[in-house]
C-alpha positions as CSV (number, residue, x, y, z in Angstrom):
1,M,-15.5,-42.1,-14.0
2,R,-18.9,-40.4,-13.4
3,I,-19.1,-41.9,-9.9
4,L,-15.6,-40.7,-9.1
5,T,-16.4,-37.2,-10.3
6,T,-19.6,-37.1,-8.3
7,T,-17.8,-38.4,-5.2
8,I,-15.0,-35.8,-5.5
9,L,-17.6,-33.0,-6.1
10,A,-19.7,-34.2,-3.1
11,A,-16.5,-34.3,-0.9
12,F,-15.6,-30.8,-2.0
13,L,-19.0,-29.4,-1.3
14,L,-19.1,-31.1,2.1
15,M,-15.6,-29.6,3.0
16,S,-16.7,-26.1,1.9
17,C,-19.6,-26.2,4.3
18,V,-17.3,-26.9,7.3
19,Q,-16.9,-23.7,9.2
20,E,-13.6,-22.8,10.8
21,E,-13.4,-20.9,14.0
22,V,-11.7,-17.6,13.5
23,V,-9.7,-16.3,16.4
24,E,-8.9,-12.6,16.4
25,E,-5.5,-11.9,17.8
26,I,-4.7,-8.4,19.0
27,Y,-1.0,-7.4,18.9
28,E,-0.3,-5.6,22.2
29,G,3.2,-4.5,21.6
30,P,6.4,-5.2,23.5
31,E,6.3,-5.8,27.3
32,T,8.7,-3.2,28.8
33,D,9.1,-1.2,32.0
34,F,11.2,1.6,30.4
35,A,10.7,3.8,27.4
36,V,12.3,6.9,26.0
37,A,11.6,9.7,23.5
38,I,14.3,12.0,22.2
39,I,12.7,15.4,21.3
40,H,14.0,16.9,18.0
41,P,13.0,20.4,16.8
42,T,10.5,21.0,14.1
43,E,11.5,23.4,11.2
44,G,12.4,26.8,12.5
45,N,12.7,25.8,16.1
46,D,15.7,25.0,18.3
47,I,14.5,22.8,21.1
48,S,15.8,19.5,22.3
49,G,15.1,17.1,25.1
50,V,14.6,13.7,26.5
51,V,11.4,12.2,28.0
52,T,11.6,8.9,29.9
53,F,8.7,6.7,30.8
54,T,8.9,4.1,33.6
55,Q,6.1,1.6,34.4
56,T,5.2,1.7,38.1
57,D,2.5,0.0,40.2
58,E,0.6,3.4,40.2
59,G,0.9,4.1,36.4
60,V,3.7,5.5,34.2
61,R,6.2,7.9,35.6
62,A,7.1,10.6,33.0
63,E,10.3,12.6,33.4
64,A,11.2,15.2,30.9
65,T,13.9,17.9,30.4
66,V,13.4,20.1,27.3
67,S,15.6,23.1,26.5
68,G,15.4,25.9,23.9
69,L,12.0,27.1,24.9
70,P,11.0,30.7,25.7
71,A,11.7,31.6,29.3
72,E,9.0,31.4,32.0
73,S,6.3,30.0,29.7
74,L,4.0,27.0,29.4
75,H,3.9,24.6,26.5
76,G,1.4,21.9,25.6
77,F,2.8,18.4,26.1
78,H,1.1,15.4,24.5
79,I,1.4,11.9,23.3
80,H,0.2,11.8,19.7
81,E,-1.4,9.0,17.7
82,Y,1.6,8.3,15.4
83,G,5.3,7.8,16.1
84,D,6.0,9.8,12.9
85,C,8.1,13.0,13.1
86,R,8.9,13.1,9.3
87,A,6.9,16.2,8.4
88,P,8.8,19.5,9.0
89,D,6.0,20.7,11.3
90,A,5.4,17.2,12.8
91,L,1.9,17.1,11.6
92,S,2.7,13.5,10.5
93,A,2.4,12.6,14.2
94,G,-1.4,13.0,13.8
95,G,-3.7,14.1,16.7
96,H,-3.6,13.3,20.4
97,F,-3.4,9.6,21.4
98,N,-7.1,8.9,22.2
99,P,-7.9,5.1,21.9
100,T,-10.8,5.5,24.4
101,D,-12.5,8.2,22.4
102,M,-12.7,10.8,25.2
103,P,-12.8,14.6,25.0
104,H,-9.7,16.6,25.5
105,G,-8.8,17.5,29.1
106,G,-6.1,17.9,31.6
107,P,-3.7,15.2,32.9
108,T,-5.7,14.7,36.2
109,D,-9.1,14.7,34.5
110,T,-11.0,11.4,34.6
111,E,-12.3,11.9,31.0
112,R,-9.4,12.9,28.8
113,H,-7.3,11.7,25.8
114,L,-4.8,9.3,27.1
115,G,-2.2,11.5,25.5
116,D,-3.2,14.7,27.4
117,L,-0.2,15.3,29.6
118,G,-0.8,19.0,30.3
119,N,1.9,21.6,30.0
120,L,5.7,21.9,30.4
121,P,6.6,24.9,32.5
122,T,9.9,26.6,31.7
123,D,12.3,28.4,34.0
124,E,14.2,31.7,33.4
125,D,16.6,29.8,31.1
126,G,13.9,28.3,28.9
127,V,14.3,24.8,30.3
128,A,11.3,22.7,31.2
129,S,11.6,19.8,33.7
130,I,8.8,17.7,34.9
131,D,8.4,14.5,36.9
132,F,5.0,13.0,37.6
133,V,3.1,9.7,37.6
134,D,0.2,9.3,35.2
135,E,-2.3,6.7,36.4
136,Q,-3.9,6.3,33.0
137,L,-0.8,5.6,30.9
138,S,0.7,2.2,30.4
139,L,3.8,0.7,28.7
140,R,2.0,-2.6,28.4
141,G,-1.2,-4.0,26.9
142,E,-3.8,-2.8,24.5
143,H,-3.2,1.0,25.2
144,S,0.6,0.9,25.5
145,I,2.2,4.2,24.5
146,I,5.2,2.4,22.9
147,G,5.7,3.6,19.3
148,Y,3.6,6.8,19.6
149,G,4.8,10.4,19.3
150,V,5.5,13.0,22.0
151,I,4.9,16.6,20.9
152,V,5.9,19.9,22.6
153,H,3.7,22.7,21.4
154,E,4.4,26.4,21.0
155,Q,1.7,27.6,23.3
156,R,0.1,26.5,26.6
157,D,-2.7,23.9,26.6
158,D,-5.8,25.5,28.1
159,L,-6.9,22.0,29.1
160,V,-10.5,22.6,27.9
161,S,-10.7,23.7,24.2
162,Q,-11.8,20.9,21.9
163,P,-10.3,18.9,20.3
164,V,-6.7,19.6,21.4
165,G,-6.5,22.5,23.9
166,D,-5.5,25.3,21.6
167,A,-1.8,24.7,22.1
168,G,-0.7,25.9,18.7
169,P,2.1,24.7,16.4
170,R,4.5,21.9,17.2
171,M,7.9,22.9,18.3
172,G,9.4,19.4,18.9
173,C,8.6,15.8,18.2
174,G,10.0,12.5,19.5
175,V,9.0,8.8,19.1
176,I,8.5,6.7,22.2
177,G,10.7,3.6,22.0
178,V,11.8,0.8,24.2
179,A,14.6,2.1,26.4
180,N,17.8,0.2,27.4
181,P,17.1,-0.5,31.2
182,E,20.8,-0.5,31.9
183,F,21.5,3.0,30.5
């Protein structure tokens, strides 16, 4: 019995010394070429809109139409770190999407938050429409924007103030989701 116990104990000790290779797997999200965010108003506001994102060879094409904004004005437009619009003021969406730890900047700056999309300009009816390709955004891989939030701010983004461009309160919020490519 003593030999059996000693043998089992020795085998257990030997097995506990064997190291297993640990492989870290990073979830990179769904692979898609089309995404959409429906903008809903925050408390006390009356804006609405749709933002579509399309993966291209040059980057991500962002197209947006947002209504209910003041006429002939500029409004900060950003991707935020959480796809969470539950708070009445959309603070649940967190700060700007910034996985590369860069300073705040404009959409054409080399060093900027990935979520820095600049401003939405409105017409005389308070409708903002934009259509541009952002070379730094992606709908695939490690820095995919799928699942994050889109925020429309009350004021213009000055594109320089740290950490978020002094764009003021959040007027609208939407979550970027995988879009139906046939719609």
